[in-house]
N, C-alpha and C positions, 0 to 999 in steps of 0.2 A: 550555481554558486552556493557554497555552504556558508551558513552563519555559524560562527564559533563563539560560544560563551564559556566563561570560566567561573564555575560555581553557581550555586542556587540563586544568589542575589541577582546576578546578571540574567539568569534565566527568567526570573520573576519580572524583570523590566521589559521582557519581550511579549508579555501577555497582550493579546489583541492584535499582534503583528502578523502580516503576511510573511510566510517563510519562502515564498517563491515557487519555482518550478524545477523539477528534476530533469535530468537528461532522459531521452527516449531509450527504451530497451525493447528488443524484439522478443515476441512470444513465439518460439519455434515449436515445431512438432516434437523435437527431442525434449524440450523443457516440459511439454504437456505429458509426454510418455513417461518421463522420469517422475513427475508428480503422481501420475496414475499408478505407477509401480510402488511409490512410497505410501500411498493411501489405500490402495486396493480398489480404486474407482476406475474401472476400465470400460465405462459406458462408451458405446460406439460413436457418439457424437464428439467424443474427445480423441479416441485412439484409432479409429478406422477411417482413414482419409477417403477411400473409395466410396464407402457407404455414406459418409458424412456429406460428400458432394451432392448426394440425392436427398439429403435431409433438410430440415427446416431452415438451416443457416447457409447452405450451399458450400460449406467447408467445415473442417473440424474446428471446434471452439475450445478455448481454455476452460478449465473448471473454474467456477466462481471463486472457490477457496484458493485456487492457485493465484488468481488475480489479487485476491485479498492478501495472500502471503507475500506478494511482491511489494506491499506497502512498506515493509521494514527496510529493504535495501534502497528503495526510492527515497524514503524519509531520511535515512542517514546521509544522503547527499545534501539535504537541505539544512539540517541542524546538527551541530557537533557540540555536545555538552561535555566539557572537560572539568576537572577538579571535583569529581564525584566518585564515590566508591562503587556504586552499583546502579545499573539501569535495568528496569524491568518492564515488560509489557504487562499492563494491569487488566486490560479488557477492552471491550467495545460497547458503546452505547447504541449506535445505529449502524447498520450496513444494508445497502441496497445494491443490486446489480442491474442497472437500467439497460445495458447493452452488452451483448456477448462479444468476446475478444476472439476473432477468427485467427487461425494459425497464420503466422507471418506478419501480423499486425504489430505496430509499435505502440507502447503505452508510456505514460509519464504521470507524475504526481504533481498536483497543485495543492498547496497546504497553507493553513492558517493556524497559528497558535492561539486558540480561542480562549483558553483559561489556564491559569497557574494557581494552584491552591496548596496551602501547607498541609502536610500529613506528618504524623510522628516520624521524626528522623529525616525528613526530606520534603519533596514537593510532588504533587501529581499534576500532570499536564493533560489538557484535552486538546487534541488536534483535529480540526475539521479538514478532511481531504477529499479530493476527487481524482480518481485515476482516469485520465483521458485517453482516448484512442485517436491516434493520428488520423485526421480527416473525418472523424466521426462527429455526428451531431449530438450524441448523448455520451456521457461518461460510461466507462465499464463498471465503475464502482464509486459510490459515495459513502463516506464513513465518518464516524467520530471515534477516534482512538484514544485510549487512556494509557499513559506511561507514568512510571514513578522513577524518580532520581533521588538517591540517598547520599547524604554528605559523608 
């Protein structure tokens, strides 16, 4: 369920709030292959299902950066900021990949709006997130994401 705010003042009031949990999405072999084609990273643990069965994870796994890139579509399910002119990814403070995402797994985002601070012309938010794997004991990724919203 998405939280909708209108403008920077409403966004500031959410500082420190839990944003909730996104819907699950499946990480398919097709998604992994498409990411491999887009990035040129065709390592066999990602794109060779037969060889990957014999590898350290027992199946093909998603690229860590594929998992990280899914933060944005998952995050947009949680927070909708309206009444701004521009939304920009500003960077990351921390990223870790504690557990691989095997092909066919479902993942979701759990996030908190840790901080909202003023920047010239807008605000910068810090979101603390964990991308969980359905049935997994450890998250696929934990991160601190920075975004900027301009009036």
